[in-house]
N, C-alpha and C positions, 0 to 999 in steps of 0.2 A: 403430517399436518402441523403447522405451527399455530401457536395461540394468537388471539387478536392482540393488537398493540395496546400497551398501557401508557396512557398519556402522563408524562411527567410534569414537573413544575415548569413555569415559564423559563426560557433560557436567561442566564445571568448577563448576557451581553446585548449591546445595542448595535454595535458595528464591528465587523470582523474583516481581517485581511487574510486571504488564503493564497499563499504563494504556490505556484504549480497547480493553480485551480482549474486549468483546462485539461489536466491529466485524468486518469481513470479514477483514482480514489479522491483526488481533489475536487473533481466535478460533482461527485456524490455528496461530499461535505458541503459544497456551495449550495446544492439543491436543498439539503436538509436544513441548513441554517436559514435560507430564504423562506422556506415553508414554515419555519417556526417564528418568523417575524424579525429576524436579524438582518440588517443591511450588510451587504458583502461587497468588498472590493476583491476581484479575482485578478491576480497577477500571473502572467505566463508569457514566456518569450516564444512559445509555440514550436520549440525545437523538438519536443516529443509530445507535448499536449496537442489537442485537436479542438479547433473552434466549434465543431459540431457537438462536442461534449457539453458545452454550456449554451448552446443555441436556444434551448428551452427557457433559459434564465434571462435572455436578452431583454425581454419585454417586462421583466419584473421591475417595479419602481425602485426597489432597494438594491439593484444590482449595477455594478460598474465593472467593465473589463478594461484592464490595463496591459497592453502588450509591452512588457519591459523585462529586461534581464535582471534578476535579483542581485546578481554579482556586480552589476555596473556601479561604479563609485557614486554616481548621482542618483541612484535609485531611492534612497531614503528621502531625499528632498522632493522627489516627485510624488511621494505618498503623503499627501497633505491632510487626509481625513484623520481625525482622532479616533483611534481604535481602542477597544477594550479586550480584544482577542486577536492574536496573530498565530495562525497555523502555518507552519513552514514545511511545505512538501516539495519545494522546487528542486529540480535536479533529476537526472536520469534515474529511473526506478528499477532498472534491470541491468544485468551484466551485459546483455547485447548492446544496450545504449552506451554503456561506459566504454566498451571496446571501440565504438565508433566515435565517441566524443570524450576522450580521457581528460583533456584539459578543461572542458566545460564542466565535467563531473567534479573535478577537484576544486574549481572555482565556486561551484554552487555549494559544496560542503564547507568551504572556508570563508571566502568573501561574502557569498550569499547568506550564509548563516549569521555572520557578523552584522550584515546590513539589516537582516530581519530582526535580530536582537536589538539593534539600535533603535529601530522604529518602535518596538514594544517598550523599551526603556523610556523613550521620549514621551510616550502616551500613558505610561503606567499600566500597560496591558499585560494580560496573561499570555505567555509565550509557550508554544508547544512544538517541539521538533518531532516530525514523523520520520523515524530512522528506518532504513532498510539494511542496517549493518548485519543483522543475523542472516538476511536473505543472500548475502554475498557468499555464504557457505554453499549454496546451491550451484554456484558458478565457479567453484574451485578457488574461492577467495581465502579468507582467514582460516577456515577449518581445514583446508588442504595444505596449509603451510606448517612449518615446524612450530614447536611449542616452547614456551619459556619454562623456567624451572618450576613455576607455580602451576603449570598445566594450561596456561592461557595461550591461545594461538596468536601468532603475529603474521602479517601478510608478507609474502615474497615481494621485496622492493622493486623487482623488475618483472613480476608475473603479469599475465594477461588481464587479471582482474584487480590489480593493485589499486587503480583509481577508484574502483567501486568500493573496495574494502576500506581504504584509508579515508576517503571523503566522508563516509558515514561515521567511521570511528572518530575522526577529528571533529566532526560536527557535534557528536555527543560530548566529547571532552570539552569543547568550547562552551557548550550550554551549561555543563556542570560547573566549570570554572567561573563562568559569568555569574551564575546564581550564587556561588560561594563568595566571590569577591565583591559583588555589588548588591547582593540581597534581592536579585531580580526574581519575579514570580515566573520561573522558567522550568519546564519539564520536558521529558522525553517519552515517546511512545514508540515501541518497536513493532513494526507491522510485518507479520509473516504472510505466507502465501495467500493472497486475497484474489477473489474472482467475482464475476458478475457482469451485468450489462455494461457495455462500453469498454470492457477489457480488450487489450490488444492480443493478437495471436502471433506476434513476431518478437516476443521479448524473452524467449528461451526458458520460460517457466514450465514446469511439468505439464500442467493442464493446457497451457497455451500451445505447447508442441503437439499434444494429442489432438486438440481441436483443429489446429492448422492443417495437419495431415488428413484427418478424417473429412474435413470440409472439401478437400481436393480429391477425395477418393484414393489417396495414396496409402500405402501400407502403414499401419500404426504399429510401431515397434516397441516392444518391452523386452527386458532381459529374460533369459531362458527360464529363470526361476520365478518370474513374475515381478521382480523388482521390489524396492523398498516401498512400504506404505507411505502415503502423503497425508498431510494435515492441511485441509483447505478451510478458509474462512470466507463466508459470503459477504459481499461488500456492505450490505445493510448492517450486519453485525459489527463489521470493522468500524463503520462510521459511528455507531452507537458507542463502541469502546473508546474511540478517539475523543468524542465529546464528553464522555464521563471523566476521562483523565483531564481534559481541558478545564472542566468545571471545578476541579480540585486544585489544591496548592501543593502538588507533589513534584519533587525533583527527581526522585528515584525512577530509573527506566522501568516502564511497564510493558510487558509483552501482550500483544493482541493477535490472536490467531486461532485456528481451528483446534478443537480438542478431540475430534473424531478422526481416527486414522483409517484411511481407505487404501486397500491393496491396489497398487498401480495397475495390475491387470484387470481388476474389477472396474476401476475408473475408465480404462481404455475401452472395455467392452460396452460400458454404458454410453460413452461418447460416440462410439460407432453406431449404436442403436439409435440415439437421438438425432444423429446427422444423416440418417437414411439407411444405415446398414450396408452400404456398398464398399466401404473401405475394409480391406483385409487386415486381420490381426496377425502379426508376425512376431516370433520369438527369436531374439538375436543371441548369438553365443555370449557367454559370460554369466555372471551371477549378480545378485543384488549388492555386491560390493560397490557398485556404482548405481547412481540413481537412474540413469538411462543408458544409452549406448555410446555416449560421448565422453565418458570418463569423469563425469562430475560426481562429487561425493554425496553420501546420503544426507538428506536434510535433517535438521534438528527440529524437534517439536517445541512449540512455544511453552513457556512456563506461565500459565494463566492464573496460578493461584493468587498472586497479588491482585490482579484485576478483579477476581471474584470476591476476595475477602475485603478489600478496601473500597472498591467502587461498585460492587454488586453487579458486575458484568458477567455475562456468559453468552456464548454463541447459541442462537436459537434456530437457525435454519439448517436443516440437514443437507448433506452434500447432494443427495438425490433431488430434493426440492430446489436447491440453489442452481444445480445444473439445468433443470427444466426451465427455470426463470431466465437463465442466461441465454439458452438456445431460443426460447420464445421471443426474447427481446431482439435477438439477432435475425430471427426469421418470423416476422409477424404473421405469416400465412400458416404457421404451425398451430395446431390445436393445443392451447395451454392446459396444463393440469390445474386443478383447483387447490390452491394452497393458501394458508393464512397470510395476511398482508402485514407489512412492516412500514414504518415511516409516518405514523399518525402524529407523533409529537417529536420534540427535539431529542428526547430520550425514549427509547421503546423497550 
């Protein structure tokens, strides 16, 4: 059970721009902002976002949808509303997307981030980059590459996930340089493995792979020793973390992600149970030296100490409750469990 929501103060913004707002996390941010009284422009080129994710917002008087590519040179001129918050989430959010769209991935991280920063600077708005740089480790990105002398990894310049790793890393570097050179109110939030209603099951993430196979009744495969544990963050908690960082004037990157480690085999068994129990659980040869059976490295846990100490954020939804909510949303005919609600205020 989670506790009832605690209503926070009124949001400090009147109008927000959310790039990538028709994506999974972006659409939940759009909903939370609208529900708290903030007018929202949702920008998305729908290359990976889905119109149905923001369908419920369409009738809201403060909502406007703009089908635009944030990397287009003319994009800033098309965004005429004065904003006091710019949340930049545009760009493929998974390694699977970047392999299909490597050029668009690099454009979103470079040109798209520069355009979004230009809009925020023009209006004197708070800018926050939602980075998935750490998540590239799950897909054989930076963490699978050689290390420099100080122990930091660098991406293979011709590897299959280079676009994913470098687009996120460049976007972070650009935001930090922009803030230093121009004094912009710009920050970075690093989003770790997040799940919940509207999540995709084709993006190569650990839970996505389990759900996709279980829903089809296909064998759900984990390494022979059970695999590495995973850290999952329910989307309501992630949204709360993003908005807490947005409301501050922090430049330092802040990790937002799950603090509770779940054994992969335990997660697989629960997914099978919640999807009807028909999919078989299989153990593949190999050990937890890889996250799954495809050679991907073990994920890193987020370091949420900074988010806790400076912003008072902590994840509140357990993975069991979050998984129930996710499956109930995907299958409305299921009998939902009774859990505490989130989302009563802009911060919960």
